[in-house]
Each structure stands twice: as C-alpha cells, then as structure tokens.
C-alpha positions as CSV (number, residue, x, y, z in Angstrom):
1,M,45.4,147.7,114.8
2,A,44.6,147.5,110.9
3,T,47.8,146.4,109.6
4,L,47.2,142.9,111.6
5,G,44.1,142.1,109.6
6,R,42.7,139.3,111.2
7,A,44.3,139.8,114.6
8,T,41.6,140.9,117.3
9,V,41.5,144.4,118.8
10,H,41.7,143.2,122.3
11,E,45.0,141.2,121.2
12,T,46.6,144.7,120.0
13,E,44.9,146.3,123.0
14,R,46.5,143.5,125.4
15,L,49.8,144.3,123.5
16,L,50.0,148.0,124.3
17,E,49.0,147.6,127.6
18,T,51.9,145.5,128.1
19,I,54.2,147.6,126.6
20,R,52.9,150.7,129.3
21,R,53.1,148.5,132.1
22,R,56.5,147.1,131.6
23,G,57.5,150.4,130.5
24,A,59.5,149.0,127.5
25,K,61.3,151.3,125.8
26,T,62.2,148.8,122.8
27,V,60.1,146.0,121.3
28,G,61.6,143.2,119.1
29,L,59.3,141.5,116.5
30,Q,59.4,138.0,115.9
31,F,57.2,136.7,112.5
32,P,56.4,133.6,110.9
33,V,57.7,133.6,107.4
34,G,54.0,133.8,106.4
35,L,53.6,137.2,108.5
36,R,56.5,138.8,107.2
37,P,54.9,141.4,104.8
38,R,52.8,142.7,107.9
39,A,56.1,143.5,109.8
40,V,57.1,146.8,108.9
41,D,53.5,148.2,109.3
42,L,53.6,146.4,113.0
43,A,56.3,148.3,113.8
44,A,55.6,151.5,112.5
45,E,52.3,151.3,114.3
46,L,54.1,150.3,117.8
47,E,56.3,153.1,117.0
48,K,53.6,155.9,116.5
49,Q,51.0,154.5,119.6
50,A,53.7,153.3,122.3
51,G,56.6,155.5,121.7
52,V,59.0,152.5,121.4
53,T,61.5,151.8,119.1
54,C,61.0,148.6,117.4
55,L,63.5,145.7,116.3
56,I,62.2,143.2,113.9
57,S,63.7,139.9,113.8
58,A,64.6,139.1,110.3
59,D,65.5,135.1,110.8
60,P,62.4,132.7,110.5
61,S,60.4,131.8,113.2
62,F,59.4,128.2,113.5
63,G,57.1,128.1,116.4
64,A,56.9,128.9,120.2
65,C,60.0,126.7,120.5
66,D,62.4,129.2,118.8
67,V,62.3,132.5,121.0
68,S,64.5,135.2,119.6
69,D,67.6,136.3,121.8
70,M,67.2,140.4,120.9
71,P,68.3,143.3,122.8
72,V,65.1,144.3,123.7
73,D,62.6,145.0,126.8
74,L,59.7,143.1,125.2
75,I,59.8,140.5,122.5
76,V,56.5,140.2,120.6
77,H,56.1,136.7,119.3
78,L,53.6,136.4,116.5
79,A,50.7,133.6,115.8
80,H,52.1,130.9,118.0
81,A,51.0,129.4,121.1
82,P,53.6,129.3,124.2
83,M,54.6,126.0,125.5
84,P,53.4,125.5,129.1
85,H,56.9,123.5,129.9
86,L,59.0,126.5,128.9
87,R,59.7,129.4,130.9
88,Y,60.0,132.5,128.6
89,H,61.6,136.0,129.7
90,N,59.9,139.0,128.5
91,V,57.9,137.2,125.8
92,F,54.4,138.5,124.8
93,F,52.4,135.9,122.8
94,Y,50.3,137.6,120.0
95,D,47.3,135.6,119.5
96,M,46.3,134.9,116.1
97,P,43.3,132.7,115.7
98,T,42.0,131.6,112.5
99,P,38.1,133.5,112.1
100,F,35.8,131.3,111.5
101,P,35.5,130.1,107.6
102,E,32.5,131.4,105.3
103,S,31.9,127.7,104.3
104,W,32.5,124.5,105.9
105,S,32.5,122.6,102.6
106,F,36.0,121.3,103.6
107,L,34.5,119.1,106.1
108,D,31.5,117.8,104.3
109,A,34.6,116.7,101.7
110,A,36.1,114.8,104.6
111,L,33.2,112.8,105.6
112,P,33.5,109.7,102.8
113,L,36.9,109.5,104.0
114,I,37.1,109.4,107.7
115,T,35.7,106.6,110.1
116,K,33.0,106.7,113.0
117,R,35.5,107.0,115.7
118,V,37.2,109.6,114.3
119,G,40.0,112.2,116.3
120,V,40.1,115.5,115.7
121,I,43.4,117.2,115.5
122,T,44.6,120.9,114.4
123,T,47.0,123.9,115.0
124,T,46.8,126.7,117.6
125,Q,45.2,128.8,114.6
126,H,41.9,126.7,114.0
127,R,41.6,125.7,117.6
128,E,38.5,127.8,118.2
129,W,37.1,125.8,115.4
130,I,37.1,122.5,117.5
131,P,33.7,122.7,119.1
132,H,32.0,123.5,116.1
133,I,33.3,120.8,114.5
134,V,32.8,118.1,117.0
135,S,29.2,119.4,116.8
136,Y,29.1,118.8,113.3
137,L,30.4,115.5,113.1
138,K,28.1,114.3,116.0
139,E,25.1,115.5,114.1
140,K,26.1,113.5,111.1
141,G,26.4,110.7,113.1
142,F,30.2,110.7,113.7
143,E,31.6,109.8,117.1
144,P,34.6,112.7,117.2
145,A,37.1,112.7,120.3
146,V,39.6,115.5,121.0
147,S,42.3,115.1,123.6
148,E,43.5,117.5,126.5
149,P,46.9,118.5,125.9
150,D,50.1,117.6,127.4
151,R,53.0,119.7,129.0
152,R,54.2,120.8,125.7
153,V,51.1,122.3,124.0
154,A,48.6,124.6,125.0
155,Y,45.1,123.7,124.0
156,A,42.9,120.6,123.2
157,A,43.7,119.1,119.9
158,Q,46.4,120.8,119.2
159,V,49.3,119.0,117.7
160,L,52.8,120.3,117.0
161,G,55.6,119.3,114.4
162,C,57.2,118.1,117.3
163,D,54.6,116.6,119.7
164,Y,51.4,114.5,118.6
165,F,50.3,113.8,122.1
166,T,46.7,114.8,121.1
167,A,46.6,112.4,118.9
168,T,48.6,109.4,120.4
169,N,46.6,109.8,123.6
170,L,43.3,108.9,121.6
171,A,44.7,105.8,119.6
172,D,42.7,103.1,121.3
173,R,39.8,105.3,121.1
174,V,39.6,106.1,117.6
175,D,40.3,104.3,114.0
176,S,40.8,107.4,112.1
177,Y,41.9,110.8,112.2
178,L,40.6,114.5,110.7
179,Y,43.0,117.3,110.7
180,V,42.0,120.4,110.4
181,G,44.3,122.6,108.6
182,T,47.0,123.2,105.4
183,G,50.1,121.4,104.6
184,D,51.2,117.8,105.1
185,F,53.9,118.0,108.1
186,H,52.0,118.0,111.1
187,P,49.4,115.1,110.0
188,L,52.1,112.8,108.5
189,G,53.8,112.6,111.6
190,V,50.6,111.3,113.4
191,A,50.0,108.6,110.0
192,I,53.3,107.6,110.6
193,I,52.9,107.5,114.5
194,V,49.6,105.8,115.1
195,D,49.6,104.0,111.8
196,K,45.9,104.9,111.0
197,P,44.3,106.7,108.1
198,V,44.6,110.7,108.5
199,V,42.4,112.7,106.6
200,I,43.2,116.7,106.0
201,A,40.3,118.9,105.8
202,D,42.0,121.8,104.3
203,P,40.0,125.2,105.0
204,S,42.2,127.0,102.2
205,T,40.8,125.0,99.4
206,G,37.9,123.7,100.3
207,E,38.9,120.3,99.9
208,A,39.7,116.9,101.8
209,R,42.7,114.6,101.0
210,T,44.5,111.7,102.5
211,L,48.4,111.1,103.1
212,E,48.8,107.5,101.9
213,A,50.6,108.4,98.8
214,V,52.7,111.2,100.9
215,K,53.4,108.8,103.7
216,D,54.6,105.7,101.4
217,R,56.8,108.5,99.4
218,I,58.6,110.0,102.9
219,L,58.8,106.4,104.4
220,R,60.7,105.3,101.0
221,Q,62.5,108.2,101.5
222,R,63.4,107.8,105.2
223,W,64.8,104.2,104.2
224,G,67.0,106.1,101.8
225,A,68.7,108.0,103.9
226,I,69.2,104.9,106.3
227,V,70.7,102.6,103.7
228,R,73.1,105.6,102.6
229,A,74.1,106.3,106.1
230,K,75.0,102.5,106.7
231,E,78.4,103.1,105.5
232,A,79.2,105.9,107.6
233,Q,82.2,106.1,109.7
234,T,81.8,109.8,111.1
235,F,78.5,111.4,112.5
236,G,77.7,115.1,112.9
237,I,75.2,115.1,115.5
238,I,73.3,118.4,115.8
239,V,72.4,120.4,118.8
240,S,70.1,123.5,118.5
241,R,70.4,126.3,120.5
242,K,66.9,127.3,120.3
243,L,64.9,127.5,123.6
244,G,62.0,124.4,122.7
245,Q,64.8,122.3,120.7
246,D,67.7,121.9,122.8
247,R,68.1,118.2,123.4
248,S,72.0,118.2,124.5
249,A,71.5,115.2,126.7
250,L,70.5,113.2,123.6
251,A,73.0,114.1,121.4
252,A,75.5,113.1,123.9
253,E,74.0,109.4,124.5
254,L,73.9,109.3,120.6
255,K,77.7,110.2,120.4
256,A,78.3,107.5,123.1
257,K,76.1,105.1,121.0
258,V,78.1,105.7,117.8
259,E,81.4,105.5,119.2
260,A,80.7,102.5,121.1
261,K,80.1,100.6,117.5
262,G,83.6,102.1,116.5
263,R,83.0,104.8,114.6
264,A,82.9,108.6,114.9
265,G,80.8,111.1,116.7
266,H,80.7,115.0,116.9
267,I,78.3,117.6,118.4
268,F,77.6,120.4,116.0
269,H,76.0,123.3,117.9
270,M,74.2,125.6,116.0
271,D,71.1,127.9,115.9
272,L,69.5,127.8,112.4
273,V,70.0,124.2,111.0
274,G,70.9,124.8,107.0
275,P,72.6,122.7,104.5
276,E,74.6,125.9,103.6
277,H,76.1,126.1,107.6
278,L,77.3,122.4,107.4
279,E,79.4,122.6,104.1
280,G,83.1,121.8,104.3
281,Y,83.2,119.5,107.4
282,K,84.7,116.1,107.0
283,V,81.3,114.3,108.2
284,D,79.3,111.2,106.2
285,A,76.1,111.6,107.8
286,W,74.3,114.2,110.1
287,V,71.9,113.3,112.9
288,S,69.6,116.4,113.9
289,T,68.4,116.4,117.7
290,A,66.7,119.8,116.5
291,C,63.4,120.3,114.9
292,P,62.3,116.9,113.2
293,R,60.8,118.7,110.5
294,I,64.8,119.2,109.2
295,A,65.5,115.8,108.7
296,I,62.2,115.2,107.2
297,E,61.2,118.1,105.0
298,D,64.6,119.4,104.0
299,Y,66.3,115.9,103.6
300,L,67.1,116.7,99.6
301,R,68.9,119.7,100.6
302,Y,71.8,117.7,101.9
303,K,74.9,116.5,100.1
304,Q,74.7,113.6,103.1
305,P,71.9,111.8,104.5
306,I,70.7,113.6,107.2
307,L,68.8,111.3,110.1
308,T,66.5,111.3,113.3
309,P,67.6,110.0,116.5
310,Q,65.3,106.6,116.0
311,E,67.2,106.3,112.4
312,L,70.4,106.3,113.6
313,E,69.7,104.0,116.0
314,I,68.4,101.8,113.0
315,V,71.8,102.4,111.1
316,L,73.5,101.2,114.2
317,G,71.4,97.9,114.3
318,E,69.5,99.1,117.9
319,R,66.4,99.4,116.4
320,T,64.4,98.0,113.1
321,W,62.7,99.1,110.3
322,E,59.6,97.4,111.4
323,D,60.2,99.6,114.5
324,Y,60.5,103.1,112.9
325,V,58.5,106.1,114.9
326,F,58.5,109.5,114.0
327,D,60.8,111.6,116.2
328,E,59.2,113.7,118.6
329,I,60.6,116.0,121.5
330,R,58.7,114.9,124.2
331,A,60.6,116.2,127.3
C-alpha cells in the first residue's frame, strides 16, 4: 500500500486479513495530526482492496489513550502502541515504526553532552533503534541502560507524555538521559521528575540539545500559574472521557480538598479539552485531570490559570513548591 509510505507491507497485509477475518463492513480510521495527509488515500485504498466503507475521524488523536467512539465494525488506530493495561474493543493498532536513519550523526552530536552512565529513552516510533543505539554507546565507552516497561507502556525504553516509568526506573543507575526523538514534551517530563540532565538526540535535524533553558522557562510558567490561582475561589476540575485519561476518582478527591479549604469545586466532564470549550463558566481557575500536556503546553491559551493536580495541592497548601512533580497518569 504505497499511500502509507514507510508503513510495512506486513502491517498492511495484517490489517487486510483482520478486516476479512472479522467480516468488517465498516472501518474507522484514526490518524495523528501529522498523518492526516494520508487519510483520504488510505480510506480509498481500503475501500478498493477490502470492499469496506471507511469513516475518517476528524478529531485529533493524542495517543493510545484516545480511541474514537465510531459506529464501525473495526477502528484502525495508526502510529501509536496499545497500552497493555487497557481493554480495547474492535481496535486494530497499525504499527508505523520509523525506518533506520541514513545517518546516525545525531548520536555523535549527543556524545559530548551525556554522562558515562546514561539512560536511553524514546517513543514507540523509534523503539527498533534502541539495540543499535545501545551497542553504539557501548563502543564509545558509555554505559547505557534501558528499562523494561510498566503496565501502561508496551516497549522497553518507551516513554509517554503521561508515563515516565522507563526513565524513573533507571534513576539510581544513571547520571543523565539520552532521549531519541523530536519535540520537547516527553523529555521535559523526565528532566523535571528525575532532576538530572536530559539530552535530546533529534534524528529529524541531525542535532543534539539540552533541555535546561526549556525546563527553566516551563517551571517559571508553572509557578506563575500557581500564583495566579492562589486567590481563586471557584475551581473547575476537568475529567476526560477518553479511555486512557479518565481519572474521575482523582477529580472527586480534588473537589473534596478544594471544598475542605472553604472554596468551591465543580467537575466538568468532556472529551476534547480546549479553551474555547470552557469559556463563559464562572470559574476562577481550572484543574486538569486529563492529559498532563494540556496544562503545560496549552497554558497560554487559557484566560484563567490551568493547573495539574499536584499544582492544585501547592495552591491549597498541601504540597510545597520544593516538592513540585510533573503530573503522570500511572493507574
């Protein structure tokens, strides 16, 4: 299936066989934002080869925690690894690992920045590179360490935007971390949680960089959100309807804590969390129990301060700033 580019022929054949075996007549396609240009071509290809009707989910896809509720016989979820602890119903995870790069120059760029004892972490797209990276680091005199996953991630070395177990599990064995991938959010969470240097080796640019400046900026921003929320009297506590993000029990606990301090707390139940959906409510500050990225990456989009659960505890005096931690979904 040429429309999928780097996707393997094996995965395509596995998908077509699954459609035939289940007798699926309707198939839902769920794409990460970066793969949207392939959606129409894939739908046309499947309709031609399998004789099915395809529905394309136009909602953003944030990960394996976020599977669309579509009126179809089978949902095809692309480019994310399933979370082992979740029970999916009629979901096919189409694996799209990134092919090996033509050049490993991004590793060379990272070598002067990492310590001898280094933990190696990445996302599911680059997981097949890990054995090569470990061997390469050993040849260069480093002592790389890789952690097996916990119940929420599928592969060794894999980190999520809400689960950093494969990093924290190595904390007493390494002095720094090497993150192989693009973007700052995943390694930023590691840098804050473990408080050790994290170096990004970026295969898209061939370069390596540290996170200290980004970490400092984000922590200043988080302190600003906490200060702004200190005087809040009414808190809106957000609960996600997404399969792997629902922390209703935590939201109830936070509501009780807010009310015990003589303030008001109200729970808001929603699927897609965004500032445009929260306008007009008489709320002084928001607390997100949904994806941890919402409060961190989207903070400047909100008129009212938006906090993580741990930040709310600081506002209420139940936690100190010195005990600040990054929010994770570990249940």
